[in-house]
N, C-alpha and C positions, 0 to 999 in steps of 0.2 A: 610435366612428365612424371611418371610414377614408376619406380623400380623397386618393389618389395616382394620378398619371397618368405613364406612361412612353411616349414616342413617339420614333420615328426617321423622319425624312423629309428632303426637300430644301427649302431656302429658295426661295420664289417670287420674292422681290425682295431686294435688298441692304438690310440693316437700317440705320436711321438713329438715331444717338444724339441724344436730346433731354434737356433739363434742366427740372425743375419750377421753380416760383417760389422754392422754398426751397433750390434747388441740388442736388437729388437726380437722378442720372442714370437714364434710363428709355429703353427701346426696345420697340417692338412690331413683330412680323413674322408672316408666315404661312408654314406649311410644308405641303407636299403629302405625304400619307402614303398609299402604295398599299394597296388592300384585298387581303386574302389570297385571296379567292374570286374566280374568274373563270368566268363562264358560257361554255359552249362556243360558239364563233363570235363572241364579243364581245371587245373590248379590255379590258385591266385598268383598273379605275376607281380614282380617288384621292379622298380626303377632304382638305379644306383646313382646317387648324386654326390659329386665332389664338393667338399666344404673347406674353406680356409678361415682360420681365426688368427688374429694378431694380438700382441701385447698381453694384457691381463686376461683377456678372454681365452687366449691360447693356453695360458698357464692353468686357468680354471678347468678347462676341458681335459687337459692331460692329467690333472690331479684327481678328478672325480669320476671320469668316465673310462670305461674299458670296452673290450670287444663284447658285442651283444647288448650294451646299455641302450635303453630307450632315451632319446634326446629330442628336444624341440629346438629348432634353429630358426632365427629370424635374421634376414640380411638382404643383400642386394645381389642380383645376378650380374656376373661379369664375364666377358669373353676376352680372350687374348690369344696371341700366336707367339710361338717361340721355335727356335731351331734345335732339334734333337742332336744328340752326339753323332748320329750317323749322317747328319747334314740335311735331313728331311725337315720340312716345315710342319709344325703341329698346331692344331687349333683346339683350344680348351674352353669349355663353359663351366663355371663353378659359382658357388654361392659364397660371398664374403660375409661372414656372420658378424652381426652387431650384438646379438643377444642370444644366449643359449640357456636352456632351462632343463631341469630334471622333469621327468614326467612318468606316469605309470607307477608300477610297483617296484619295490626294491628287490633285486635278485639275491643279493648277499649283503646283509647288514654290516658285516665287517669291512668288506671292500668299499662300501659306499661311505664309510665313516660317519654314519648317522646324519647325512646331509640331504635327506629327502626334501623335495619341494624348494630347493634353493635355485636361484638363477643368477646370471651375471650378464650385465649389458655392455661391459667394456668401457663405459664412461665413468669417470670418477675413480674413487679408491677401490682397491681389491675387496672381494667379499669378506665378511666377518667369518669367524670360526664357525664350523657347522654346529647346528643346534639339534640336540636330541629331541625327538618327538615321541609322543605316546603311540602305541600301536593302534591302528584304526580298528574300531569296533564294527563287527558285521551288522548289516542292516537288519532291522527286525523282520521276522517272517510271520505272515498271517496264514500260511498254508494249513496249519494245524489248529487254527483258531476256532472259536465257537461264537454263537450269537451274543453271548454275554460280553464279548470284547468290544461291542459296538453300542452306541447310545441311540435311543429312539429320538427321532426328530419330530417336533410338533408340526402338524399340517395346518397351517393357517395361510391366509391369502397374502400376508406381508412377507415377501421374500427378501433376504438380506442383500441381494444384488440387483 
């Protein structure tokens, strides 16, 4: 049997780190994931998915992600029932994350602590200190180029492929 979920979306609210009675770190948060299909004349719709992280993964998420951050999540789909304070039974489906990663562009270099492109899989030791990276260079543009930017290729019968 296979139960793997991979999602990429934006956090709806800042995650809060909580601790269980036995001292285990946990956080739960919701991400908005855009749907790929858009009906003509309508706005793009999004699904809101609940995510749960435990231990070092929870600490990593709370430390480096905030409201609106783009996040990639890998984990397992889990369903459970519980009884609410009003006595009604509730059914919940959520993703229990094994691995979370930064993705996309940095929104604010100071709030992300120069930690772009790091990920944490929850296995083994906690992640190392964030590493500062050089700013990405824009891709070269050939829109204003001329013919001198290109080489002539010899036309012979021996093709390289």
